[in-house]
C-alpha positions in Angstrom: 0.0 0.0 0.0 1.2 3.5 -0.8 2.2 5.1 2.5 0.0 8.3 1.7 -2.8 6.0 1.8 -2.2 5.1 5.4 -5.5 5.5 7.3 -4.3 6.2 10.8 -5.6 9.9 11.8 -3.0 11.3 14.2 -0.1 9.5 13.0 2.9 11.7 12.3 4.8 11.4 9.2 7.9 13.0 7.7 7.0 14.2 4.2 8.4 16.3 1.3 6.1 19.4 0.8 4.7 17.9 -2.5 4.1 14.5 -0.7 2.0 16.6 1.8 0.2 18.1 -0.8 -0.7 15.0 -2.5 -1.8 13.5 1.0 -4.0 16.6 1.7 -5.7 15.9 -1.7 -6.3 12.3 -0.8 -7.9 13.4 2.6 -10.1 15.9 0.8 -11.5 13.0 -1.3 -9.7 13.9 -4.5 -11.1 11.7 -7.4 -9.6 13.0 -10.7 -6.1 14.6 -11.1 -4.3 15.7 -14.4 -1.0 17.3 -14.8 1.8 18.0 -17.3 4.9 17.4 -15.2 7.0 20.3 -14.2 9.6 21.0 -11.4 9.1 22.0 -8.6 5.7 20.3 -8.7 6.5 16.8 -10.1 6.4 14.8 -7.0 2.7 15.5 -6.5 1.9 13.9 -9.6 4.3 11.2 -9.1 2.5 10.3 -5.8 -1.0 10.6 -7.4 0.1 8.4 -10.3 1.1 5.5 -7.9 -2.0 5.9 -5.8 -4.2 5.6 -8.9 -2.8 2.3 -9.5 -4.1 1.1 -6.0 -7.3 3.0 -5.9 -10.2 4.4 -8.0 -8.5 7.7 -8.2 -8.3 8.8 -11.9 -4.8 10.2 -12.7 -3.5 11.3 -16.1 -0.4 12.8 -17.5 -1.9 15.0 -20.0 -0.4 16.3 -23.2 0.2 19.8 -21.8 -1.1 22.0 -19.1 -3.9 23.3 -21.2 -5.4 20.0 -21.9 -4.7 19.1 -18.2 -6.7 22.0 -16.9 -9.5 21.2 -19.6 -10.1 17.6 -18.5 -10.1 18.7 -14.7 -12.5 21.4 -15.5 -14.8 18.9 -17.1 -14.6 16.5 -14.2 -15.3 19.3 -11.6 -18.3 20.4 -13.8 -19.6 16.7 -13.5 -19.6 16.9 -9.7 -16.2 15.1 -9.1 -13.6 16.6 -6.9 -10.6 17.5 -9.4 -7.1 18.8 -9.2 -4.7 20.1 -11.7 -1.1 20.6 -11.2 1.7 22.3 -13.1 4.7 24.6 -12.4 4.3 28.5 -12.9 5.1 28.7 -16.5 2.6 25.9 -17.3 -0.2 28.2 -16.2 0.8 30.4 -19.1 -0.1 27.5 -21.3 -3.3 26.8 -19.5 -4.3 30.5 -18.9 -6.6 30.5 -22.1 -8.7 27.8 -20.2 -8.3 29.6 -17.0 -9.7 32.9 -17.7 -13.0 31.6 -19.3 -13.3 28.8 -16.5 -13.4 31.5 -13.9 -16.6 32.7 -15.6 -18.2 29.3 -15.8 -16.9 28.1 -12.3 -17.4 24.5 -11.1 -19.9 22.2 -9.3 -17.6 20.1 -7.2 -14.4 21.3 -5.7 -11.5 22.0 -8.0 -7.8 23.1 -7.0 -5.2 24.1 -9.4 -1.9 23.7 -7.7 0.9 26.1 -9.4 4.3 25.9 -8.0 6.4 28.9 -8.6 10.2 28.7 -8.6 12.1 31.9 -7.1 15.7 31.8 -8.2 14.8 29.6 -11.4 16.3 26.4 -10.1 14.8 24.7 -13.0 12.9 27.5 -14.9 13.4 29.9 -17.6 11.8 32.9 -15.6 10.6 33.9 -12.1 6.9 35.0 -12.9 4.6 35.4 -10.0 1.6 33.4 -10.2 -0.4 35.8 -7.8 -0.9 38.1 -10.8 -2.7 35.2 -12.6 -5.2 35.2 -9.4 -5.8 38.8 -9.9 -6.2 38.5 -13.7 -8.7 35.7 -13.4 -10.5 36.9 -10.5 -9.9 33.5 -8.6 -9.3 33.0 -5.1 -5.9 32.0 -4.2 -4.2 30.3 -1.0 -0.7 30.0 -0.1 1.0 27.5 2.4 4.1 28.5 4.5 5.1 25.0 5.6 4.9 21.4 4.8 2.3 20.9 7.3 0.3 23.8 6.2 0.6 22.4 2.6 -1.3 19.3 3.5 -3.8 21.2 5.7 -4.6 23.9 3.3 -5.6 21.5 0.4 -8.9 20.3 2.0 -9.6 23.9 3.0 -9.0 24.9 -0.7 -11.4 22.1 -1.9 -14.1 23.3 0.7 -13.5 26.9 -0.3 -14.0 25.9 -4.1 -17.2 24.4 -3.4 -18.5 27.2 -1.2 -17.8 29.6 -4.0 -18.4 27.4 -7.0 -15.1 28.4 -8.3 -11.6 26.9 -8.8 -9.0 27.7 -6.3 -5.5 28.5 -7.1 -3.1 26.7 -4.6 0.3 28.6 -5.0 3.6 27.2 -3.6 7.1 27.9 -4.2 10.3 25.6 -4.5 11.2 26.0 -0.9 7.8 24.7 0.4 7.6 21.9 -2.3 10.9 20.5 -1.7 11.4 21.0 2.1 10.6 18.0 4.4 8.5 18.3 7.5 6.4 16.4 10.0 2.8 16.1 9.0 0.0 14.8 11.3 -2.4 12.7 9.1 -6.0 13.4 9.0 -9.1 11.5 8.1 -9.5 10.1 4.5 -12.7 11.4 2.9 -14.3 8.8 0.6 -13.7 9.6 -3.0 -16.6 10.0 -5.3 -15.1 9.0 -8.8 -18.1 9.0 -11.0 -20.5 12.1 -11.5 -23.0 13.4 -14.0 -23.2 16.7 -16.0 -26.3 18.7 -16.1 -26.9 20.4 -19.6 -27.4 24.1 -19.3 -26.0 25.8 -22.6 -26.9 29.4 -21.2 -24.6 28.6 -18.3 -21.7 26.8 -19.9 -21.5 27.8 -23.4 -19.4 31.1 -23.3 -20.6 33.0 -26.3 -20.8 36.7 -25.7 -24.5 36.8 -24.4 -23.8 34.3 -21.9 -20.4 35.4 -20.9 -21.6 39.0 -20.2 -23.9 37.5 -17.3 -21.1 35.1 -16.1 -18.8 38.1 -15.8 -21.3 39.5 -13.3 -21.4 36.2 -11.3 -17.7 36.1 -11.2 -17.4 39.6 -9.6 -20.1 38.6 -7.2 -18.2 35.5 -6.2 -15.0 37.5 -5.9 -16.8 39.7 -3.4 -17.9 36.7 -1.6 -14.4 35.4 -1.5 -13.2 38.8 -0.1 -15.6 38.6 3.0 -14.5 34.8 3.5 -10.9 36.0 3.5 -11.5 38.6 6.1 -12.5 35.9 8.7 -10.3 33.1 7.4 -8.5 30.9 9.8 -5.6 30.8 7.5 -5.0 34.7 7.7 -3.7 35.3 11.1 -2.5 38.3 13.3 0.1 37.3 16.0 2.0 39.5 18.4 1.4 43.0 19.6 3.1 46.4 19.0 3.4 49.4 16.7 5.5 47.9 14.1 3.8 45.7 11.6 5.0 43.0 9.3 2.8 41.4 6.5 4.2 38.2 5.0 3.0 35.2 3.0 4.3 31.7 2.1 7.7 30.7 3.3 8.5 34.2 4.0 6.4 34.0 7.1 8.7 31.6 8.7 11.8 33.8 8.1 9.9 36.9 9.5 8.9 35.1 12.7 12.6 33.9 13.2 13.8 37.5 12.5 11.5 39.0 15.1 12.7 36.5 17.8 16.4 37.1 16.9 16.1 40.8 16.9 14.3 40.6 20.3 11.3 42.7 19.0 8.4 40.4 19.8 6.9 43.0 22.2 7.2 45.7 19.6 5.8 43.8 16.5 2.7 42.3 15.2 2.8 39.9 12.0 -0.1 39.7 9.7 0.4 36.2 7.7 -1.9 36.1 4.6 -2.6 32.5 3.7 -5.8 33.2 1.6 -3.8 35.9 -0.4 -6.4 36.8 -3.1 -8.7 38.4 -2.9 -6.9 40.4 -0.2 -8.8 40.5 3.2 -9.5 44.3 3.1 -11.2 44.8 6.5 -8.4 42.5 8.2 -5.8 44.5 6.5 -7.2 47.9 7.3 -7.7 47.0 10.9 -4.0 45.7 11.1 -2.9 49.1 9.5 -4.7 51.1 12.1 -2.8 49.4 14.8 0.5 50.1 13.4 3.1 53.3 13.1 4.8 51.7 10.2 4.7 48.5 8.2 7.1 46.3 6.3 5.8 43.8 3.7 8.1 40.7 3.3 7.1 38.8 0.1 9.3 37.0 -2.6 8.8 38.1 -6.2 6.9 41.1 -7.1 5.5 43.7 -4.7 1.8 42.1 -5.1 0.7 42.5 -1.5 2.6 45.7 -1.0 0.8 47.7 -3.8 -2.6 46.3 -2.6 -1.8 47.2 1.1 -0.7 50.9 0.1 -4.0 51.3 -1.8 -6.0 50.0 1.2 -4.2 52.6 3.4 -5.0 55.4 0.9 -8.5 54.3 1.1 -8.6 54.8 4.9 -6.7 57.8 4.8 -3.7 56.4 6.6 -0.3 58.0 6.2 1.9 55.5 7.9 5.1 54.4 5.9 4.5 51.1 4.1 7.7 49.6 2.7 8.7 46.4 1.0 10.7 46.4 -2.3 13.4 48.9 -2.4 17.1 49.8 -1.9 18.5 48.3 1.4 15.2 46.4 1.8 13.9 43.5 -0.5 14.6 42.6 -4.1 12.2 41.4 -6.7 14.9 38.9 -7.6 15.5 35.4 -6.4 14.5 33.5 -3.3 14.8 35.1 0.3 16.8 33.6 3.1 16.7 34.0 6.9 19.5 36.3 7.0 18.1 38.5 4.0 14.8 38.9 5.8 16.5 39.6 9.2 18.6 42.3 7.6 15.6 43.7 6.0 13.4 43.9 9.1 16.3 45.7 10.8 16.9 48.4 8.0 13.0 49.0 8.2 12.8 49.6 11.9 16.3 51.1 12.5 17.7 48.3 14.3 21.4 47.4 14.7 22.3 44.3 12.8 25.4 42.8 11.9 25.4 40.1 9.3 26.8 36.9 10.8 30.4 36.1 10.1 30.5 33.0 7.9 31.8 29.9 9.7 35.6 29.2 9.4 35.7 26.4 6.8 39.5 26.5 6.2 40.1 23.0 7.6 37.7 21.5 5.2 38.5 20.5 1.6 37.2 22.7 -1.2 33.7 21.5 -2.6 33.9 20.4 -6.0 32.0 22.4 -8.5 29.0 20.3 -9.9 27.5 22.5 -12.9 24.7 21.1 -14.6 25.6 18.7 -17.4 24.1 15.9 -19.6 24.5 12.6 -18.0 27.2 10.3 -19.0 25.8 8.2 -21.7 23.2 10.6 -22.6 21.9 10.2 -26.2 21.6 13.9 -26.5 25.4 14.3 -26.5 25.7 12.1 -29.4 23.1 13.8 -31.4 24.5 17.1 -30.7 28.1 15.8 -31.8 26.6 14.4 -35.0 24.8 17.6 -35.9 27.9 19.8 -35.3 30.0 17.6 -37.5 27.3 17.5 -40.0 27.1 21.3 -40.2 30.9 22.0 -40.0 31.7 24.8 -42.3 28.2 26.2 -42.3 26.8 29.3 -40.7 24.1 28.0 -38.5 21.5 29.0 -35.8 20.3 26.6 -33.2 16.9 27.3 -31.6 16.5 24.8 -28.6 13.7 24.0 -26.3 12.9 23.3 -22.7 14.4 19.8 -21.4 17.5 18.2 -20.6 18.8 18.9 -23.9 18.9 22.6 -23.3 22.1 22.0 -21.4 23.5 21.5 -24.8 24.1 25.2 -24.9 27.3 24.6 -22.8 30.7 24.3 -24.4 32.1 22.4 -25.9 28.8 21.2 -27.6 27.4 24.8 -27.9 24.2 23.7 -29.6 21.6 26.0 -28.4 21.5 29.7 -29.5 17.8 30.7 -28.6 15.5 29.3 -26.0 12.3 30.8 -24.8 9.6 28.2 -23.9 8.0 24.8 -24.6 7.7 24.3 -28.1 9.3 27.5 -29.2 12.2 26.0 -31.0 10.1 25.1 -34.0 8.3 28.7 -34.2 11.5 30.4 -33.8 13.0 28.3 -36.3 10.5 29.4 -38.8 11.2 33.1 -38.2 15.0 32.7 -38.3 14.9 30.7 -41.6 12.8 33.4 -43.2 14.8 36.5 -42.1 18.5 35.3 -42.2 20.6 33.5 -44.8 22.0 31.0 -42.3 21.2 27.3 -42.0 18.7 26.8 -39.1 18.8 23.5 -37.3 16.2 23.3 -34.3 16.2 20.8 -31.4 13.0 19.5 -29.4 12.5 16.8 -27.1 9.7 14.0 -27.6 7.5 15.1 -24.8 8.0 18.8 -25.7 7.0 18.0 -29.2 3.8 16.6 -28.1 3.3 19.3 -25.6 3.6 22.2 -28.1 6.0 21.5 -30.8 3.4 20.1 -33.5 1.6 23.5 -34.4 4.8 25.1 -35.2 5.8 22.2 -37.5 2.3 22.5 -39.1 3.1 26.2 -39.6 6.5 25.5 -41.1 5.0 23.1 -43.6 2.3 25.3 -44.6 4.4 28.4 -44.8 7.0 26.4 -46.6 10.0 27.3 -44.3 13.6 26.0 -44.8 15.0 24.4 -41.6 15.9 21.1 -40.0 14.2 20.0 -36.9 15.8 17.4 -34.8 13.4 15.6 -32.4 15.3 14.0 -29.6 13.2 10.9 -28.7 14.9 9.3 -25.5 11.5 7.4 -24.6 10.5 9.5 -21.7 9.8 12.9 -20.1 13.4 12.9 -18.6 14.2 16.2 -17.1 11.1 16.1 -14.5 11.6 12.5 -13.5 10.9 10.2 -16.2 7.0 10.6 -16.4 5.3 9.2 -19.4 4.2 11.1 -22.6 2.1 9.9 -25.5 5.0 8.4 -27.3 6.1 6.2 -24.4 5.8 2.3 -24.5 3.8 2.0 -21.4 4.0 -1.9 -21.5 7.8 -1.3 -20.4 6.3 0.1 -17.1 3.9 -3.0 -16.9 0.8 -0.6 -17.5 -2.0 -1.7 -19.9 -4.7 0.3 -21.4 -2.7 3.1 -23.0 -2.1 4.1 -26.5 1.1 5.1 -28.1 1.7 7.7 -30.7 4.3 7.5 -33.3 6.3 10.7 -33.8 7.4 9.3 -37.2 3.8 9.0 -38.3 2.8 12.3 -37.0 5.7 14.0 -38.9 4.9 12.5 -42.2 1.1 13.1 -41.8 1.9 16.8 -41.7 3.5 16.8 -44.8 7.1 16.8 -44.3 8.8 15.1 -47.3 12.2 14.5 -45.7 12.0 12.4 -42.5 15.0 10.3 -41.1 15.1 8.2 -38.1 18.5 7.7 -36.6 20.2 5.9 -33.8 22.6 8.7 -32.5 25.1 6.1 -31.0 26.0 4.9 -34.5 27.9 8.2 -35.1 29.0 7.9 -38.8 25.6 6.9 -40.0 24.2 9.7 -37.7 26.3 12.4 -39.3 25.5 11.2 -42.7 21.9 11.4 -42.2 22.0 14.8 -40.5 24.0 16.3 -43.4 21.6 15.0 -45.8 19.0 16.6 -43.9 20.6 20.0 -43.7 21.2 19.9 -47.4 17.5 19.4 -48.1 15.7 22.4 -49.3 12.5 22.9 -47.1 11.3 21.3 -44.0 13.3 18.4 -43.0 13.0 16.3 -39.7 15.5 14.1 -38.1 14.0 11.9 -35.2 17.0 10.6 -33.1 15.9 7.8 -31.1 17.8 6.2 -27.9 16.5 5.6 -24.7 17.4 8.0 -21.8 20.3 6.2 -20.2 18.9 6.6 -16.5 15.5 5.5 -17.8 17.1 2.5 -19.4 19.0 1.5 -16.1 15.7 1.8 -14.3 14.2 -0.7 -16.9 17.3 -2.9 -16.5 17.7 -2.5 -20.4 21.2 -0.9 -20.1 24.2 -2.8 -21.8 26.6 -3.9 -18.9 29.7 -2.7 -20.5 32.5 -0.2 -19.6 35.2 1.7 -21.7 38.7 2.6 -20.6 41.5 4.5 -22.2 44.3 2.3 -23.4 48.0 2.8 -23.9 47.4 3.8 -27.5 46.3 7.1 -26.5 48.5 10.0 -27.4 46.8 12.5 -25.2 45.1 14.9 -27.9 42.1 14.8 -25.8 39.7 15.0 -28.7 37.3 12.9 -26.6 37.1 15.4 -23.8 37.3 18.5 -26.1 34.4 17.4 -28.4 32.2 15.5 -25.9 32.9 16.8 -22.4 31.3 13.4 -21.0 31.5 13.5 -17.2 32.8 10.0 -17.0 36.1 11.4 -18.2 38.8 12.7 -15.7 42.4 13.8 -16.0 44.9 12.3 -13.5 48.8 12.6 -14.1 48.0 14.6 -17.1 46.3 11.5 -18.7 42.8 11.0 -19.7 40.9 8.2 -17.7 37.3 6.9 -17.7 35.5 6.5 -14.5 34.1 2.9 -14.7 31.5 3.8 -12.2 30.1 6.5 -14.5 30.7 5.1 -17.8 27.5 3.8 -19.5 29.0 2.2 -22.4 27.5 4.2 -25.3 30.7 3.9 -27.1 30.5 7.3 -28.7 34.0 8.2 -27.4 35.5 5.0 -28.8 34.0 5.9 -32.3 35.5 9.4 -32.5 39.1 8.5 -31.0 41.7 8.8 -34.0 43.8 6.1 -32.6 41.1 3.8 -31.4 42.5 4.0 -28.0 39.3 3.7 -26.1 38.2 0.1 -25.7 35.7 -1.9 -24.0 36.9 -3.0 -20.4 36.8 -6.8 -20.1 35.0 -8.1 -17.0 
């Protein structure tokens, strides 16, 4: 039995934040879940996927976030509790659905989990999802800890049903990927089957219907504001004339800072867990008891701007500060010292940044920059493309996935990356306005997610570029989740279809389509060169299973290579491939047998044939 199905209310369990969210959903009676995986939210989906194999919970990895939100919205409007999960940039993809779903509302509880990523640990931007709550007019809740992450999910479902609206459940990486002790609650029975009552003048958003639904949305927003004013997840603690307003993980830093600065008897803290709509009466009452206020929030000055507006409405002139010089930045994550320093600066308190601990007696920590894994088929593909394009003036648009790391030298195979699927669309633009040869890269999961429309555009408008689809048989970057091209029988799962990328590409009218096995280096180079020379849209499908995924499926070849005495130390293997299995010792190249996966790419490019398989 999956541990998150443990039916022992009161039992304490150490959980990852994402595990806690999944547990909270199960306690809330979640019956339908959908997602497109994205760090830092991926573990929520992984848990629910596993739970769905043991229970009547329905779970799916959808093609993209837009589709995920659509299927969940339908379930919620058929009276089944539903949850949709994604990372912050995924909400961009789903925003078209979100805006009108806010008009329609839901019948059963629906929670949209959106994980923001301050500091961009695994993302291309730091956008703040709170503005989507404001844009859509939907309520939003934000946990401050792992325990709250579990407790707030059932609250969000109940709130959704009270309002008849989806609720956005915003987290940040620090909550998603922290561990904490969680007290298990009761498991509410699931209701997996529902029914939809037809009412076109309620659910079909033509202008005449939407005009009325917009009125309904604003009424629901006002109702949500009244609930926020008395919500148990909006709290005021402490007494004093100094005020601190915070949300999310910043609340924990603020509490610690107030204690460390010894200002508990002078400071009150307003923590907003129900952060949109802002609880106006609660905030105004809080402001009236303060001489000055500091807003502690990661990301944008979302609360700060609203609080200043509320103060103006009440005719209050107290200083309200947040973002600004010597206080808080709109950049990156906060940390305890940063928050302590900001609070001290705002309230004119003496503060000296703690001296870093003396680590002089410890060895220097080795640098671990992100890199493609040893044995990664993407490295072989990039090498083949680079060799095939030698002498050509090329542009390499790339996409979101492990292969984005191909931008690093010595591969240097990414010149332009925007968002999921954009490699194909941007390749269209580059091919039209430059005289350079364009070779774009996209992963298999990303191709299904949002690459297909760009390829249709390319064929229709007769663009001239080569698209390389990196098919490694899984959604690797976020943790080996399935996608429509994955062979689910390898995972012992039945009842799934499987979509052929080659068939899709050919059906779109692409005339030059080639499938390569990138570990066969010479053949791959020749095939890529032929594709590049083709006038029009050409597609290379590079098929080789992700080495980590293959190892998990026990399909990895058990062989290791070593550098023999034939090596003349020209270092072509390192300079061209930079596989992390290589290392230099005593000015000679060696291969770490514990890292080598046996792909043999280095052996194929060594001029002296000095790299050989190691005998067992």
